[in-house]
N, C-alpha and C positions, 0 to 999 in steps of 0.2 A: 690697875688700868685694865681697862673693859676693850677689848680686841673684835670687832667684826669684819668676818672674812665674807666676800659675796663673791659669785660666779654662776652667770649662767641657770640663773633660777634659784640656786642655793644660797642660802645663808648658815652661817656658824658663828655662834657669839660664844665670846669667851672670857669669864671674868675672874681677873688674875689680881685683884684686891687684896688676898693675902689672908691671914698668912700662911694658911696651910695651902697643899695642892691644886692650881685651878680648877674651876668648873667652866664646865659647857653648860649653857644655858639653855643654847636652842640649837639644832642642828636640823633642816629642813627646807622647808618652802621660805622663800628670799623675802626678807621683812621690809626690803626698801630702804632707802637713806634714812640712815637715824643720828642724828646728833650726839654729842660726846655725854650732853646732861638726860636724853632720852636713853641714850645705853647704861648710864648710872641709876636712872631710874627702873628699867627693866631687871636690871639686875638685883637691885634690892629688892623691889618688888616680887620676886620668885624666892625670896628666902623663903619656907617653908615654912607650918609652925610646929611647935613640941607636942606632940601627943602625950595621952597618959603611957606608964608601962612603958616608956621610951629613955634614950640618953636626954640627956637636963640641955642642949642646943638643938639647932635645927642640923636635921640630916642633910647634907648635900650633897650628890655624888660626885666626886673630883675625878681626875684624869686617871690617878691611880688607888682607886679606891682600894682602903685596907680595914680591918677588923679594927683600928687607932681610931678613926671617924665613926664608929658605929655601923659601918656597913658588913653586915653578914651572909650579901651574896659571897658568889666568888671574886676573892680578891683580884688585883693588877696587878700586883707586886709579891713576889714571897723569894724566902730565901734564908740563910743564916751562916754563922760564923761558929767552924766545928770547935765544942772548947768553951764557947761562951754562955749557953744556955740558949733559952728560949728567945729568939729576936722578934720584936714588936716595932716593926718598921712603920714609921711615920715620917712622913717629908713634909718640909715647910718650903714655901716659896724662897727662892733667891734672888731670881732677877725673872725677866721675860722681853727679849729683844723680837722687833720687826724685822723682817726681811721682805722686803716690798711691801706690795698693800696687802697680799691673802698669803703670808705665812709668817708664821711666829715660831721663836725656841723657846722655851722655859728649861728654870733649871732650878733643881730641887735639889735637896739635901736632909739626909738623917746624919745628923753628926753623933748619936748615941751609937749606932750601928755602923757607921764610918763607910756610907755609900752615896753619891750624887748620882741624879739622873736628869738626862736631859733629852726633853720630849719636842719633836719638831711635829709641827700641825703644818698642811700645805694644801689650800682649796685649787686647783687649775683653772684655768681659764674656762674648761669644759664643764668644771662644778663637779671634779673628781677630787673628792677628801682623802689625803693620805695622810696617815699618821704611824710614829714608829720614835723607841725610845733607845738611849743609850745610858747603861747604867755602867759606875765604875767604882772599883774596890779602891777608895781611900784609906783603907784602914793596912795592917802591916803584918796580918796576918790574911791567909786564904778566906774567900768567900764562896759557898755552895748557892748556887743559884737555882729556884725553883720554878721560876714562872716570871715573866715582863712581857703582859698582856694590853693589848688596846681594847679600852671600852667606852662605848659611844651609848649615851641614853636615846632612845625611842619613844613616842609619846602612847597614852595608853591605848590611843585607837587603832596602834599595829597591834591587832589581836591574833593574826594568823600567821603561821609561820611556813616557808616554802624553802626545801633545800633537795640537795640530790644523793642517789645512790645509784648502784648497779652492780655489775660482774663483768666477765672478760667478754666482750663484744655485742654487750648490753649495757653500754656506760650512760649516765646523765639521765636517770628516770626517777623524773618528779615526784617530790611525796610533800604533802601539806599535811598542818595540823593545827590546834589550836593552841595560843600561847597562853595557859594558866599560870597559877604559881609552882616556881620550881625552874628549873634547869632544864632546857634540851640543848645537848651537848651533842657534837659530833668530834670524834677523837681518830686521829690518823695515826697506827703504828707500823705502817708498811714499809718504811725510808722512802717513800716515795706518796704523792696524795692518794694513790689507788685507783682503781675499777669503781670505789664504792663513795669516793671523793664526794665531801660537801659540797665543794665547787664555789658555789656563790649561797649564801645566806640570807634570806629575804623576811622582812619583817615589814606585812601590810595591813592595810583595811581591810575587813574581809571581805571576800570574794574578788580580788582584785585578782587583773588579767594581765595580757598583753597590751593592751590599750586604756586601761580605766584602774584607778584607785592609785592611791599616795604607796609608794612602797621604800625601805630603807632597807640597806644589802651592805654587807661586808664580805670581803675574800682577804684571803692573806695570800701575799706574793711571796713562796715559801715552795721549793719542792721537796723537803722533808717531812717528819712527823709534824703533826700540828692539831690543835684544838679552835674549834670555831663554836660559840651556843650563843643561844637567845634565854635571857633569864627574866622573868616577872617576879619582882618581892613583894612579901606580904607588905613590906615596910613602903609600898608606894613604885618603886621605880622599876622602869623597863629598861633594859640595855641589850646591846649585842655585842658579842665580844671575840678577841680574835687572837693568836699568838702562836707559838713555836711550843710544841711538848716538848718538852726536855725530862730525859728520864733521870731517877735519884742519882745525883753525883756525875750526871752526864757533864756539868758546865760547871767550874771550879775555877773561881778568877783570883789569881796571885793577886799581891799588892799592887797596885796602880793598873790594874788590866782591867778592859772594858769588854762590853759585850753589846751590840747592838739588837734591835729586834728586827726583824723581816717588816717590812712595809705592810699595814693593812689597810687597804683599798676601799672605802666607801662613798656611795652612792645612792643618792635621794632622786626620785624620781614623784609628780602628781599626775603621771601617763601611765603609770603601769610598767611592766618590764622593758617594753619596748623603751620608754622612757631612759631607763638604767642605760640600755644597750646606746640609747641617740647620745650619750655622754661617754661612754666607755669607749666606744669605738675610735671616736676622734682623737681622744686622748693618747691611745695605746697608738695609734696612727701618727701620732705627733713626736712619738721616740722609737719608730719600729724600724727594725733591720733593714725589711723588706723595702728593695729598691729595684722598680721595674715588673712589668709585666709578670706574673703568677706563670710559666712553661709549662704545657701540657706534658706529662711525664708517663713514662710506661715501665713500672716495676715488676721485676722478674718472679717476685716469688709463688704467686697462684698460678704464672706461665709454666713455669720448668721446676719448681721448689730446686733440690740437690743437682738436677738433673744437667750438670754444665757442661758443654762443650762448645766448640766455635760455631759448628754447622748450624745446629740447632740456635742457638744464640742470634747467629747471623740471621735465620731467616727472619727472626723474630725482630730485629732491625728494621731489616726489608719493610715487612708490615707495618710497624710503626713508622716509618718513613712516609712509606705511601698515604697514610691517614693524616698527616700532620703533627706528629708526637716532635717535641721538642727535647726531652730529654729521655735518656734510659740510664734505668738505675739497677744495678747489678744485686741483686738482693743475697741473701745466707748462701751457701755452699761455694766459695771461692779460694778460701783459706787453706792450709795445709791439713792434709787428713778429714776435713769436712764432708763425709758423705752421710750425716743424719745429725740431729738435735743435739745428741747425746755425747758428742765428743769434738774434742780439739779448738772448741773456745776458746780463746788468749791466744792462738799462735796467728796471731797475724801477720803472716807472709803467704805469698802466693801459693798455690798449689801447683807444684811442679808436674805430677803427673796429669793435672787436668790440662794446665798452663804452662807446657815446656818453654815456652817463648813470655812467660809473665803475661799479663794481660794485656802487651801492647798489640796483637793481633786485633783483640775485640775492641778495644779503645780505637785503633783505626776505623775498623768499620764502622764503629758509631760516629765518629768524627767525618769520616767521609761522606758518609749517609746526612750530614748537617745537625747531628744531634751533640747536646751536650750528654757527657759520661758522669753519670752518680753510683755511690760504692755503700753498700750497706755494711755495717759495723757494729758493734757491740762490746764495748770497752769497760763495761763498768763489770762485764763477768764473764767466768771463767769454767769449764768444765772440769771436776777432778780427772778424765780421763784425757789429759792436754800436755805435751812438755812445758808448758809454762806451771802447772799446778804441779807437776812433779818436781819440777827445780826449785820453787819456791812457795812450799806449803805455808811458808811466814808472813806470804803476800796474801792471804784469806781473811775474810773478816768473821769474827764470830767462833764459836768452838767447832774443833773438828768433828765432834758429834751430832752438831745441829743437822737436821735433812736437808737435803739438794731439793730443788725444785725446778724442774721441767729439767732435771740433771746437770742443775747449774751452782756454782756456788758464787760469790761476790767477792772481788778484788776489792782490797783496802785503800782505795785512793789516797786516805789521808797518811799512808806509809811512804815517806818521798821517794824510796828506792822503784817501788811500784809505779808512780806517778810519772816517774822519770823515764821511765820504761816504756810505759803507756804512751805518752807522749811523744819520745821517740819514733816508735813505730806509726804513731798517726801522722806524725811529720814525714815522715820518709816514705809514706805511701803516697802523700801530696804533692812529695816532692818528685818522684817517680814516673807520676802520670797524671793528667790535666784532668783531675778530678775537680767538678765543679759543683759538689753535692754531697754530703754524707747525711744517708739514714742512719742516726744515733738511735738503736734501739736499747731496750733495759728490762728482762723478760721475767724478772721475780721480785719480791721482796725481800727488804735486808735479813728481816728476822736475827740480827744480832748485831755485835756492834755500835757504833756512837752514830746516830742516823746525823747530827747535827753534824759533825765532821765530814762523814761521808758526803754532804749537800754541798758543805762549803767547799771542798776539794772537787767536788764534779762542776759546780760554778769556774775554779780556777782552769780545770783542765779544759773545757770549753771555751773560754778565753783567750788560751794561750794556742790553743789551737788555731781560733779564727786570727789571732794577731800573727803567730806564724805563716798562713794564708790566705791575706786581704782579699775579699770577693769570694771566699767560701760561703755557702749556703749548707745548712745546718736542718734537717729534719728531725724534731722532739719523737719520738714512739716509745712506748714502752709498753709493751704487747697489745697496743692501742694508743686507747686514752687514757692511761692510767698517768701520766705524768703531763698533765696541761694545766701551767696556773703560770702567774703574771711575772713567777720568780724566773722561769726557764724561759717565759717568751720574751726577755730581755735580751735572750743569747740565741735565740733560733730564728726562722724564717718560714715555719711552716709545722703544726703539730700531726700527726696522725691519727685523725680521730676517734677510729675504733680498728678493731682487725675483721670488723666485719663488712663486707659489699652487699649484704643483701639490702636492695632499697627500702624494704620496707622497716627495718630494723634502722638504718640509716636515718630517715626521714625523721626521730624522734630525738635520736644523737645528736644528729646537726641542727635540728630545731633550738635543742637548750644549751648546747653547747656555745651556739650563737649568743645568746644573751650577753655572753661576757667577751667572746674572743670575737675581732672581725672576721669574716667569711674569706678573706684572703688568706689565712693561716690554714683552715682546716681542709686538710686532703680529704680528697673523696674521689674514689675510684670507680670505672667501669669494671665489673667483675663478668665472669663467666655466666651463662642462664641461669644454672645449678648453684646456690652459694656455698662454695666450701664450708662455710661456719654455721648454716642452721640446715642445709638441701633444700632449700625451698628454690622454688624455680619463677625468676619473674622476666617479665617482658621486654624486651630490648629498649622500648620505648621509655618506659617506669623508671630502667637502670641510668639510660643517660639522661631524662630531667633531674632524676636525683642525684645525680654527679655534676651537672651545671652548677650548682650553686656551692663555691667554694673554691679551693686550689684541687682543678682537677684534672686527675689521673685515668691510667688504666692499666689494670693487673688482670691480666685475660691471655692467654693466648693466641694472639690474634692470626697466627697460622692455623686456627682450625677455624677459623670465622668464615663464612661464605662471602664472593664477590659482591653481593649484595649487601651484608652486613658489614662489609669492608666501607662501603660507598657511604651508609647510613652514620656510620661513626666518623668517619671524614667532615660530614657535611655537619655535625653535632661540633666538632672541635673548631670548624669553619665558624660556627654561633658563638663559640666560646670565647674563639679570638675576637671577634666582633665587638662581643658585649662584656669581656673581661674589665674592661677600665669601668663600665659603670656598676659591674658586680663586686669589684673590690676598692670602690671609694664610696657606696652610696650609702643611704639608712636603709637598715635592716626590719623590715615592719611584718608584721603576724597578726591575722585579725582571730576576732574572740568570737567563735562562731559557737552555734546553739547545739550542733551534732557533731559530736566527740570524733566521727569517720568521715567528715568532711573539714579540708583544714586549706586556709589561703596562706602563702607567704611570699613575699618579694624583696626586691631591692630597689630604691626609687634613689636617684639620681641627686645631690646633696643640693642640687639649685633645682629640683623637683621638672627638670624639664624630659625626662623619659624614665622609664620604669619595665621590668622585667618581672613576672609574678607566676606563679604553680598554685594551681588547683590542683591538692594531691585527696584523691578518693584510699583511705587507709582500709574501710571495710565497707561493709553494706552501709549504706544510710538508714534513717531513721524514717524519712520520709519521701514519697514518690515522687517530690518535687521538693528536692534540696532548697535550702535559704540561696537566696540572689548572691552573687557573687559581689563581694562590696571592697573596691580597692582604698586602702589606706594610704596615708602619708602624702596623696597627692595634694595640689597650690589648689584650693577650693576655686578659684578667681578661673584659671588657667583652662583651656579645653587641651583633651586628648584626643588624638585617633588610637584605638583600641584594635589590636591585629591576634590573631590568631599564632604563635611560632612553633613550627615544628622543627622537632629536632629526633628523627628516627622514624619507626613508623607511628602514625596516627594512633591517638589512646584508643583503645576502645570504650563504646559509650551503648550500652542499653536503652537505645530511644528508635522509635519508628520514625520520627521527625525532628531534628535539633534543633535547637533555641534559635529563634527566625535572623539574630544576628549572626550568629554563625553558620546558618545554611550556606549552600554553593549559590552566588552571584548575589549574595545579601549588598545594598549599598555600602560606602565606607560609613564607618561609623565612628562620631565625633560629638563628645560628653564632655563638660565641666568636669572638674575633680569633685565639687561638690556633689554634683550628681552621681559621679561613679560611686562615692564612698559614701554616700549616705542611702541611696536606694538602690544602685549596684546594676547590675544584669543578668536576666536568667542563666544558670547554669547548668552546663552540659550532663546528661545522667552516666556518668563515668560508672565504671565496672570496678570492683575493690583490686586494690594496687594497680592504681593506673592514674596518669598525672597528666593534666593539659598544661600548657604555659601559654602567655599571653605577653604582649608586649605594648607600652601605653607611650607615645610620646607626643609632647606639644607641639600645636601648631598653630 
């Protein structure tokens, strides 16, 4: 049988006529309505020739290609049965069941190897493809699983690869390469995705950008070790692949046991990277845990670090309330013996020396000011210098001789006693205090133990904490952006995009993180003038404009701000509150500028009735007169009123006379979306590290 899944401009055609594993005939642009005879004709016509010096039957790339069918590329399935010698896995089709119009389940078996595989494929109404496999050991002895991956074909014109790398406080750095013969493989062994996470692997037509080109992309919705790759074989096929990276012996399936792979999320677009976001963001929002407006929060870390006392924090609460902050988050330093980052991690009891009455006086100060209270925790980690580590060395993950990282070891969440202790401590804190929000940190790689077991246990722990405290919100922080993926996103309401608040770094980090993750998840904070992570000093207006686009917050000792600065911050928060419904529900757009020093990005309402854009000068421009500002994503037929939006001090521009439309006293500017997107408006001559904001409202 042949199945045609169609949605939102995307088609997937699955040829399950057997007898081997089914074949994806097409994944990409919508092919329109096809009759059953037409589908059969296409599938039959897609069988390739048999070439010289090759297998004597046509090579077709199946859902789980292996050497058995002649595929000499990276296989989709691998494993063996100890003592049985080499296992030549060869799957045969058993059944295909449709689950509604756009989902199928394929059942396959290898009777000789005594394994079965069920593959689920779903194409959502937003055009997002999801794929996962479940392997069951039907034999009487154990089966060692080496890999169970999703492999998707892409056409030969997808000749360029984009993925990401990075490091602490410099996440989401894009890198491009040409896809020649061979494998471009990215593997993570951090026990978390890592700061250098490949994140989203995109294959596209050469030169594709944010607004142009055909692109095919995959992401693995998993927070542990993984591998994602692109491969072009000399045999003629090109593929994208993804799967959990399993260490040798890590996953042994006993008789009757099963393993289900993480979901591989795959997206096609014929309008560049923004086209991917236009499918991914609405799909994520359809199942998101986020409910209601994203509150403005103040996090205490860069304001006070470990210096906790009621008087200091009370003044900070008062300053936060003055400017309109809605949530106050107490960061690291509140628990027993925690005076620096080398001790006491894991001893999750309120420090009686700092807080003789517990956190109750601070919580009252926060709630009396009209703010929610949030708390920082790092449940998965422990310092060797802690009561917990001394009492339970058997709860630590990995070898005792393994190096520490930031003075930390990892708590083995797969140990039932450690899991139960952590769950009790967290739920006890949530029961004692009105905590609305947990900032859940994760400050090191595992470097030992089973990443699979640890990740699965983490998911169970977060699920249990949320079940015990309905309405609790959780932020995923992993020394910044080292654990941002669609597996963790199912369980949290916010991610800490990076440990840097430097707006210049943040512009690029937020730009590329938002290709996959909607902006309402992306925590971005107003920091001090001189950034803690880079030492760079930035203007207040640039910092405010950068933090506006996302889940906005503050990480600055506001008691050190001047009255004028506090007024400007209050005005910025007022704009954020006024515009966040748009910022957190609209379509994210970027322009493909000719000058990498000048960027334009924005959010357009889903009904195209309004928009907010930022023109950002990252460095000195190439030309004395930069290219016009072309506002993408508008309705070409509607007319829009364009206005400058001021949040804080006006951006600095080196110009004797501003553009006529921005001059003081200039007439109201109303133009069609077609004119604004294709012709554009003259740009102000911003100096480096400045941003100008604009609103567009349909009239």
